[in-house]
TIZAVEX-480843 format. One record per residue (C-alpha): residue in one letter; x, y, z. Coordinates in steps of 0.05 Angstrom, whole numbers, plus 32768, in hexadecimal, padded with zeros to 4 digits. Example, Ala and Ser with C-alpha at 12.3 -4.5 7.8 and 13.67 -1.06 7.14 Angstrom:
2
A80F67FA6809C/S81117FEB808F/
//
This chain:
500
X8DD094D18CE2/X8DAC94978CBF/X8DEB94898C97/X8E1594878CD7/X8DE494578CF8/X8DE6942A8CBB/X8E3394298CBC/X8E3294198D06/X8E0193DF8CFB/X8E2C93C48CC2/X8E6993C88CEE/X8E4693A48D27/X8E2F936E8CF6/X8E7593658CDB/X8E9193608D22/X8E5B932D8D33/X8E6C93038CF6/X8EB693058D08/X8EA692F08D50/X8E7992B78D38/X8EB0929D8D0B/X8ED992898D48/X8EF192558D59/X8EF3923F8D10/X8F1D927B8CFB/X8F5292658D2E/X8F5392208D0F/X8F5F923D8CCA/X8F9A92658CE6/X8FB5922C8D11/X8FFF921D8D15/X8FED91D38D0A/X8FEC91C18CBF/X8FBB91888CCE/X8F8A91B78CF1/X8F9091EA8CB9/X8F8491B48C85/X8F45919D8CA9/X8F2B91E58CAF/X8F3891F08C65/X8F1491AF8C56/X8ED491C88C77/X8EDB920B8C53/X8EE191E68C11/X8EA591B98C20/X8E7A91F58C31/X8E90921B8BF3/X8E8391E28BC2/X8E4191CD8BE2/X8E2892158BE2/X8E3D92228B9A/X8E1D91E18B84/X8DDD91EE8BAA/X8DE191AD8BD1/X8DE691C58C19/X8DBA919C8C46/X8D8891C38C71/X8D6F918D8CA1/X8D9A91A08CDC/X8DB391E58CEE/X8DFC91FA8CE7/X8E1E92188D23/X8E4492598D16/X8E8F924F8D21/X8E8892038D24/X8E7F91EC8CDC/X8E8C91A38CEF/X8E4E91A28D1D/X8E0391A88D11/X8DC991AB8D41/X8D7F919A8D42/X8D4A91B28D73/X8D5191758DA0/X8D9C917E8DA9/X8D9591C98DB0/X8D6991BC8DED/X8DA391978E0F/X8DD791CE8E07/X8DD491E98E4E/X8DD291A48E6E/X8E0B918B8E44/X8E3791C58E58/X8E3091B18EA2/X8E4B916B8E9A/X8E8A91538E76/X8E6D91108E60/X8E2D91318E4A/X8E5491668E24/X8E7C91338DFE/X8E3E91098DEE/X8E1A91488DD7/X8E55915E8DAB/X8E5991188D8E/X8E10911D8D78/X8E1C91638D5A/X8E5691468D33/X8E2B910B8D1C/X8DF7913A8CFF/X8E2B915F8CD7/X8E4D91208CBF/X8E0A91068CA6/X8DFA91478C83/X8E3F914D8C64/X8E3A91058C4A/X8DFC91198C23/X8E1A915B8C0C/X8E5991388BF3/X8E3091028BD0/X8E0491378BAE/X8E3E91618B94/X8E4491628B48/X8E8591418B30/X8EA691848B20/X8E97919F8B66/X8EAF915F8B87/X8EF091618B5E/X8EFB91A88B78/X8F0391908BC0/X8F4A918E8BDB/X8F69914A8BD3/X8FAB91468BF8/X8FB290FB8BEE/X8F9990FC8BA6/X8F6B90C28BB9/X8F2B90E88BC5/X8EEA90C18BBD/X8EA690CC8BDD/X8EB790988C12/X8EFB90B88C21/X8EDC90FD8C22/X8EA890E78C56/X8EDE90C68C80/X8F0A91038C7D/X8ECF912E8C92/X8EC491038CCF/X8F0F91038CE1/X8F13914E8CDC/X8ED391588D02/X8EED912F8D3C/X8F2F91548D3D/X8F0F91998D3E/X8EDC91838D72/X8F13916C8DA1/X8F3891AE8D99/X8EF991D78DA7/X8EE391AE8DE3/X8F2891B88E01/X8F1F92048DFC/X8EF192248E31/X8EDF925E8E04/X8ECD92308DCA/X8EA392048DF8/X8E7D92418E11/X8E73925B8DCA/X8E5892178DB4/X8E2692158DED/X8E0F925B8DDB/X8E0892518D90/X8DEC920A8D8A/X8DA692228D7B/X8D7692178D42/X8D5892568D23/X8D0D92528D1C/X8CEC924C8CD8/X8CC6928D8CDC/X8CD892CE8CBA/X8CD393088CEB/X8CDB93388CAF/X8C9E931A8C8D/X8C7693208CCD/X8C8A93698CD6/X8C7C937C8C8E/X8C3B93548C8E/X8C2393758CCE/X8C1E93328CF1/X8BF9934E8D2E/X8BBE935F8D02/X8BC6932A8CCB/X8BC292F18CFE/X8B7A93038D10/X8B5A92EA8CCE/X8B8C92B08CCE/X8B75929B8D13/X8B2D929A8CFA/X8B4292708CBF/X8B66923E8CEC/X8B2892368D16/X8AFC922B8CD8/X8B2D91F68CBF/X8B2C91D38D02/X8AE091D28D03/X8AE091B28CBD/X8B11917D8CD5/X8AE7916C8D12/X8AAA91658CE5/X8AD191358CB8/X8AE5910B8CF4/X8A9C91068D09/X8A8790EA8CC6/X8A89909F8CB9/X8ABF908E8C85/X8AA3907B8C41/X8ABF90658BFE/X8AC890A38BD3/X8A9C90A88B96/X8ABE90898B5A/X8AF890728B85/X8B10903D8BB4/X8B3290348BF8/X8B74900F8BFE/X8B978FF98C3D/X8BE38FF98C3F/X8C068FD28C76/X8C4E8FD48C8F/X8C7D8F998C83/X8C748F5B8CB0/X8C9B8F5F8CF1/X8CAA8F308D2A/X8C7F8F448D65/X8CA28F628DA1/X8C828F648DE6/X8C7F8FA68E0A/X8CB28F8A8E3C/X8CE28F7C8E03/X8CD78FC28DE6/X8CE28FE18E2B/X8D248FBB8E2E/X8D3A8FD58DEA/X8D2A901D8DFD/X8D4C90178E41/X8D8C8FFC8E22/X8D8A90328DED/X8D8490698E22/X8DC490568E47/X8DED90918E2F/X8DFE90D48E51/X8DC590FC8E31/X8D9190C68E3B/X8D7A90C88DF2/X8D5C90848DDF/X8D7990708D9B/X8D7290258D8F/X8DA290008D63/X8D948FF58D19/X8D6F8FB28D1E/X8D488FC78D5C/X8D3490098D3C/X8D1E8FE68CFD/X8CF28FB88D26/X8CD38FF28D4C/X8CC490188D0B/X8CA08FDB8CEE/X8C7B8FCD8D2F/X8C5E90138D39/X8C5290258CF0/X8C0A90378CE0/X8BDD901A8CAB/X8BCA904D8C77/X8B8290468C5F/X8B8090758C23/X8B45908C8BFA/X8B5A90898BB0/X8B3890AE8B78/X8B7590BD8B4D/X8BC090B48B46/X8BC990EF8B74/X8BB590C28BAE/X8BE9908C8BA1/X8C2690958BCD/X8C6C907A8BBF/X8CB790868BBF/X8CD390C98BAA/X8CFC90C58B6A/X8D2090F68B3D/X8D0890F28AF6/X8D2F91038AB8/X8D2E914E8AAB/X8D03915E8AE7/X8D1391958B19/X8CEC91748B51/X8CE5912C8B69/X8CA891048B57/X8C8490CA8B78/X8C8B90828B5F/X8C4990618B75/X8C60901B8B62/X8C9590208B98/X8C6B90248BD8/X8C9990478C09/X8C9090668C4D/X8CCC908F8C65/X8CDD90888CAE/X8D0990AF8CDE/X8D1490B28D28/X8D0890F08D52/X8D0691008D9C/X8CDF912D8DCB/X8CF191428E12/X8CC291368E4B/X8CD8914C8E91/X8D1991268E9E/X8D0E90F48E65/X8D1A90F38E1A/X8CE590CA8DF6/X8CEF90A78DB4/X8CC190BA8D7A/X8CB790938D39/X8CA690BC8CFC/X8C8690A28CBB/X8C7E90CC8C7B/X8C5C90BB8C39/X8C5D90E48BF9/X8C2590EE8BC7/X8C2F910A8B80/X8C0491488B8C/X8BCA91688BAE/X8B9B91748B73/X8B7491B58B6F/X8B2B91B68B81/X8B2291F68B58/X8B4A92278B2E/X8B5592528B6C/X8B6A921A8B9C/X8BA392388BC4/X8BB891F68BE4/X8BC291CC8BA5/X8C0691BB8B89/X8C3A91888B77/X8C4D91558BAC/X8C26914A8BEC/X8C31911D8C27/X8C2091078C6C/X8C4C91008CAA/X8C3890D58CE6/X8C5D90D38D28/X8C5790A78D65/X8C7590BA8DA8/X8C89907F8DD3/X8C8C90788E1F/X8CCB90588E3C/X8CA590168E3F/X8C9190198DF6/X8C49902F8DFF/X8C3290638DCC/X8C2090A28DF1/X8C0A90D18DBB/X8C0990D48D6F/X8C0C91128D44/X8C0C91228CFA/X8C1A91588CC7/X8C24915F8C7D/X8C6C91698C66/X8C5D91B38C5C/X8C5791B98CA8/X8C0C91C38C9F/X8BD191A18CC1/X8BF3918E8D02/X8BC591638D2D/X8BCE913B8D6D/X8BAE90F88D80/X8BBB90EA8DCA/X8BAF90A68DE9/X8B91909F8E2F/X8BD990A28E49/X8BE090EB8E32/X8BB891228E53/X8BB491658E30/X8BCB91A28E57/X8BA891E58E53/X8BBF92128E1A/X8BDD92568E2A/X8BAF928D8E11/X8B8C925A8DE5/X8BB492658DA4/X8B8D92408D6D/X8BC892168D56/X8BE392048D9A/X8BC791BE8D97/X8B9091A28D6A/X8B7291618D84/X8B3E91468D53/X8B3B91018D73/X8B5390DD8DB2/X8B6A90958DB0/X8B68905C8DE2/X8BA7903E8E00/X8BCA90178DCA/X8BD48FCF8DDF/X8C068F9D8DC6/X8BF78F828D80/X8BCB8FBE8D71/X8BD98FED8D38/X8BBC90318D24/X8B9890398CE2/X8B98907D8CC0/X8B5E908E8C92/X8B7990BE8C5D/X8B4A90E88C32/X8B4F90EB8BE7/X8B6E91298BC7/X8B7C91508C07/X8B9F91168C2A/X8B83912D8C6C/X8B7D90F98CA4/X8B3390F28CB2/X8B3390B98CE4/X8B6490928D10/X8B4F904D8D27/X8B7290178D50/X8B6E8FCF8D39/X8B8B8F8E8D53/X8BB48F648D23/X8BA38F958CEB/X8BC28F818CA9/X8BBB8F898C5D/X8BD48F648C21/X8BF08FA58C05/X8C308FB58C2A/X8C608FF08C28/X8CAA8FF18C35/X8CCB901B8C6B/X8D0890438C56/X8D3490768C79/X8D1D90BE8C71/X8D6790CF8C67/X8D6290AD8C23/X8D3F90ED8C0C/X8D7E91158C18/X8DA290F18BDE/X8D7690D48BA8/X8D9190B68B68/X8D8790DD8B27/X8D7990BB8AE4/X8DB190E28AC3/X8DE190CD8AF9/X8DF790E88B3C/X8DCE90F78B7A/X8DA291318B90/X8D7A91408BCF/X8D2F91468BCB/X8D3791878BF2/X8D5991C88BE0/X8D8C91EE8C0B/X8D5092138C29/X8D3091D28C40/X8CF791D78C0E/X8CE591A88BD5/X8CEA91D48B97/X8CAC91D58B6C/X8C7B91C78BA4/X8C68920F8BB0/X8C20921E8BC0/X8BF8925C8BAD/X8BE892658BF6/X8C2D92828C01/X8C1692C38BE2/X8BE092C98C17/X8C0292AB8C53/X8C4692CD8C51/X8C3592FF8C89/X8C3592C38CB9/X8C8092BE8CB0/X8C8692798C90/X8CAE927B8C4F/X8C89925A8C15/X8C4F92428C40/X8C3392008C25/X8C7491E88C04/X8C8F91A48C18/X8CC891A78C4A/X8D02917E8C66/X8D0191608CAB/X8D1691948CDF/X8CF891CE8CB6/X8CAF91C88CC6/X8C8F92058CE5/X8C4991EC8CF8/X8C23922B8D0E/X8C0F92688CE7/X8BFC928C8D27/X8C3392898D5B/X8C7492618D53/X8C7792168D54/X8CA191E08D33/X8C9291968D2A/X8CD591848D49/X8CD491B38D85/X8CF5918D8DBE/X8CC191A38DF1/X8C84919E8DC3/X8C6391668DEA/X8C7B91788E2F/X8C5791BB8E28/X8C16919A8E11/X8C0E91588E36/X8C1491358E78/X8C2990ED8E6B/X8C1890B28E96/X8C5A908C8E99/X8C6390498EBA/
//
């Protein structure tokens, strides 16, 4: 009987896989040579990227639609997009853009022998031509699928992002019981953080404190910023995405000042670099770099722009021989959520492992009651005043742990030590000393070599390799419950915003 059930389950799984392969299977069997060639192109890209270990994990692939990818924001639009033709096309365009961006990095990161194995009908294949051909084929297959009602329905159903929790680990680890001591541990950690925020900052023994400021920027009034955001929102989905120059100005204008306690090289942040013979990227502290990327959150009938800043440290040094949290590479991510008029509503932060998620609401953000009081629903160690024009937040960062221990607001705050802002996407293709390019992240979205010993203790919570550094879009932020840093409704569920 057990054997028959197993056979039945395998048959159902095979049928499911075959069903999920549509509509792509139809493209591979198309009567049109051009369509077949494009389908074969995607199959070849997937094969070579997988074999070379360079698949990019930032955005989720959509079964049956290898030319599209989805993130949590766009997944939240799938039902609305299906109800409106203009919205559907705008949504599909964005799904295509995500895949084109990921494929560009995957193609660039292919070793020469893998790149040479790609089909080359014109015998003129280069990285630029390969990227252009990918975009051409993606547009063609997208048009074919949008013209097919069954394919449209399948796309709306499948355009979802799997969560970053392992149900198998939670079942094997008896999550219902294991979460009890973890809940107590979370509460102890939060009490320690609150105590640190109550203490007056001091220069660490044997160390110093250095302030790092963003690059100079032309000041923009709130009215000018509101105009930028309004113009950028004039598209069917209402997602504000300012142009390159405007976005650069916003990143510089809202970037924080990092006030870092330094007692060793492990506290000096910088650009990530591949080093000769190394299997993991290292930090170049002479190249002061803050990586920035845009994100969005949904609030009622609006989509709000978020600006995200990430710095990388060489390591979190151990405090003892049994320190479970120590390891190579550490970092800090800071995010600001903007109102449509450019006023910061709330700030939040985490480390690139998805750990230590904290919120810092301004007086324009009112916390909502938590359901059943889960300990990691929302941790608020400090509230902030409304942020006026020409004011900037200053983050006090502790030595060794790189925890934020204080957030202050200063007018005209500056420092002679300045960092450079660079696109977070640079991390998806970094130059190697021996030649070629390689992502800082593996196909699983993790930075290899940054594993923490805590993973041996925390695995029942369902997070693979807890404590390891992760790629954007792969940050599970709660051990108890399920929560991701880029959940589209993260703020709508937790705050009521005062919007002008």
